[in-house]
C-alpha positions in Angstrom: 49.1 42.1 -89.7 47.6 44.6 -87.2 46.5 48.2 -87.8 48.7 50.9 -86.4 47.3 52.1 -83.1 45.9 55.6 -83.1 47.8 58.1 -81.0 44.7 58.9 -78.9 41.3 57.2 -78.3 38.2 58.4 -76.4 35.6 55.9 -75.4 32.2 57.2 -74.5 28.9 55.8 -73.2 25.9 57.1 -71.2 27.3 57.6 -67.7 31.1 56.7 -67.9 30.3 54.2 -65.1 30.2 50.8 -66.9 31.2 50.3 -70.6 33.5 53.2 -71.4 35.7 52.8 -68.2 36.0 49.0 -69.0 37.0 49.8 -72.6 39.5 52.4 -71.4 41.1 50.1 -68.8 41.2 47.1 -71.2 42.7 49.1 -74.0 45.5 50.4 -71.7 46.2 46.9 -70.5 46.2 45.4 -74.0 48.1 48.1 -75.9 50.3 49.9 -73.3 50.9 53.6 -72.9 51.8 54.5 -76.5 48.2 55.4 -77.1 46.5 58.1 -75.0 43.2 56.6 -73.8 40.4 58.3 -72.0 36.7 57.8 -71.4 33.7 60.0 -70.8 29.9 59.8 -70.5 27.1 61.9 -71.8 26.4 62.5 -68.1 28.5 61.6 -65.1 25.8 61.2 -62.5 27.0 57.7 -61.4 30.1 56.4 -59.8 31.9 53.5 -61.5 29.8 50.3 -61.2 31.2 47.7 -58.8 30.4 44.9 -61.2 32.6 46.6 -63.8 35.4 46.8 -61.3 34.9 43.1 -60.4 34.8 41.6 -64.0 37.8 43.7 -65.1 39.8 42.6 -62.0 39.2 39.0 -63.3 41.4 39.9 -66.4 43.9 41.9 -64.3 42.5 45.4 -65.3 42.2 47.8 -62.3 39.3 50.2 -62.4 38.7 51.0 -58.8 40.4 54.5 -59.1 38.4 55.5 -62.1 36.5 58.8 -61.7 33.5 59.3 -63.9 33.4 62.4 -66.1 31.2 63.9 -68.8 32.0 65.4 -72.2 31.5 68.8 -70.6 33.9 68.1 -67.7 36.5 66.7 -70.1 36.6 70.0 -71.9 36.7 72.0 -68.7 39.7 69.9 -67.6 41.5 70.8 -70.8 41.0 67.6 -72.9 39.8 69.0 -76.2 37.7 66.6 -78.2 39.5 67.6 -81.4 42.8 66.4 -80.0 41.6 62.7 -80.2 42.3 60.7 -83.3 39.4 58.3 -82.7 36.2 58.4 -80.7 34.5 55.1 -80.0 30.9 55.4 -78.8 29.5 52.4 -77.0 25.9 53.6 -76.7 23.4 55.3 -79.1 23.2 58.4 -76.9 27.0 58.8 -76.7 27.3 58.3 -80.4 24.8 61.2 -81.0 26.7 63.4 -78.5 30.1 62.6 -80.1 28.8 63.3 -83.6 27.2 66.5 -82.4 30.5 67.7 -80.7 32.7 66.6 -83.6 30.8 68.0 -86.5 33.3 70.8 -86.8 36.4 68.6 -86.6 37.8 66.0 -89.0 37.4 63.3 -86.4 36.6 59.6 -86.8 33.6 58.4 -84.7 33.0 54.7 -84.5 30.0 53.1 -83.0 30.4 49.8 -81.2 27.0 48.7 -79.9 27.9 47.1 -76.5 25.0 45.9 -74.4 24.4 47.9 -71.2 24.5 45.2 -68.5 23.0 47.3 -65.7 19.8 46.0 -64.2 19.7 42.8 -66.3 20.6 40.3 -63.6 18.3 39.3 -60.8 21.1 38.4 -58.4 24.9 38.9 -58.0 25.8 35.9 -60.1 23.4 36.9 -62.9 24.7 40.5 -62.8 28.3 39.3 -63.0 27.4 37.1 -66.1 25.9 40.2 -67.8 28.9 42.4 -67.0 31.3 39.6 -68.2 29.3 39.5 -71.5 29.7 43.3 -72.0 33.4 43.1 -71.0 34.0 40.2 -73.5 32.2 42.2 -76.3 34.6 45.0 -75.6 37.6 42.7 -75.7 36.5 41.1 -79.0 35.9 44.6 -80.5 39.4 45.8 -79.4 41.1 42.7 -80.8 39.1 42.9 -84.1 40.0 46.6 -84.5 43.6 46.8 -83.1 44.9 43.3 -83.3 46.0 41.0 -80.5 47.2 42.5 -77.2 50.8 43.7 -77.2 52.9 42.0 -74.6 54.9 44.5 -72.7 58.5 43.6 -72.7 60.6 44.2 -69.6 62.9 47.2 -69.8 
């Protein structure tokens, strides 16, 4: 028995360049378009990380077109934080920012501590291993929280 999916989920991390875009892309792939899914960072001073793109491509999740954005930009672009049913923070800084921004709303904020894989590998293969580990942590959390991926039936 799986939990009903929320209507909208916002993933957040430090820069919206590694963990939260992976979580956004994987959730869309696993659970389809019935849930509105976005991601943001505390800051958006980095482009999406190439290793994130590579390890998600391995599981058929396309991230190359992702554009990083911050909480502030999200609001400027008209996505109101209060319109999300669930905020999932993947880093301590993003959890603090989400709680600060949601203190006036009845909004659920969950914290999923996912290791930041940046800068941990000494070469390309070691980096890919670290990024795969972060991706796999996200996959496990999604399945634990929302159940097995929904297979999209043909129209």
